C-alpha positions in Angstrom: 40.3 61.8 74.7 42.9 64.2 73.4 44.3 64.8 70.0 48.0 65.4 69.5 49.2 67.3 66.4 52.8 67.3 65.3 53.7 69.4 62.3 56.9 68.9 60.3 58.5 71.2 57.6 60.8 68.8 55.7 63.1 69.4 52.8 61.7 67.5 49.7 64.8 65.3 49.8 63.9 64.0 53.2 60.2 63.2 52.6 60.4 59.7 51.3 62.7 58.5 54.2 60.4 60.3 56.7 57.4 58.5 55.4 59.1 55.1 55.4 60.3 55.6 59.0 56.8 56.8 60.1 55.3 53.7 58.6 57.4 51.6 61.0 57.0 54.0 63.9 53.2 53.9 63.3 53.2 50.2 64.2 54.4 51.2 67.7 51.5 53.6 68.0 49.0 51.1 66.7 50.2 48.5 69.2 49.7 50.8 72.2 46.5 50.6 74.2 46.5 54.4 74.8 46.5 55.3 71.0 43.0 55.2 69.6 44.0 56.3 66.0 46.7 58.0 64.1 47.3 59.5 60.6 50.1 61.1 58.7 49.2 63.7 56.0 51.3 65.6 53.5 50.6 69.1 52.2 49.3 69.3 48.6 50.6 72.8 47.9 53.7 72.5 50.1 54.8 68.8 49.8 57.4 69.1 52.6 54.7 70.0 55.1 53.6 66.8 57.0 51.1 66.7 59.9 50.7 63.8 62.3 47.4 63.5 64.1 47.3 61.0 67.0 44.2 60.4 69.1 45.1 59.4 72.7 42.8 58.0 75.4 44.1 60.9 77.6 47.2 63.1 77.9 48.3 60.9 80.8 47.8 57.9 78.6 50.2 59.4 76.1 52.8 60.9 78.5 52.8 58.4 81.3 51.5 55.3 79.4 53.0 55.2 75.9 56.2 57.1 76.8 56.9 54.5 79.5 57.0 51.6 77.0 59.7 49.9 75.0 57.6 50.7 71.9 58.1 54.4 72.6 61.8 54.1 72.7 61.7 52.3 69.3 59.3 55.0 68.0 61.6 57.7 69.1 64.7 56.2 67.6 63.0 55.8 64.2 62.0 59.5 64.2 64.9 61.2 66.0 66.6 62.2 62.7 63.6 64.4 61.9 63.1 66.1 65.3 64.7 69.4 64.1 61.9 69.7 61.4 59.1 69.8 64.0 57.4 73.2 63.9 54.5 72.5 66.3 53.6 69.8 68.7 50.8 69.8 71.3 47.7 68.3 72.7 44.2 69.5 71.8 40.7 68.9 73.1 38.0 68.1 70.6 35.4 70.8 70.7 33.2 70.6 67.6 32.9 68.6 64.4 31.6 65.3 62.9 33.0 61.9 63.4 34.9 60.3 60.4 32.7 57.3 59.9 29.1 57.6 58.7 
């Protein structure tokens, strides 16, 4: 399992459209067998800051699995207008912490 983080710094005028498009793009993530979970968060102090967290079965499941699907092409086309607002993107290993559900 790997966790991908994508951080966006959006102008306030773009936030509503970004969230609407991510709602549709998220359906493509949810439908993919390699995506275990995903979430979109918005900064409280800086409302243009958005972070996407996607839990993948593996890096290969993301890069060779999801990216080889038609769903990925649709996902990409929905979010392409916001690509220039990405400030960080990468895969991470889970080292420490508690699980969400109790």
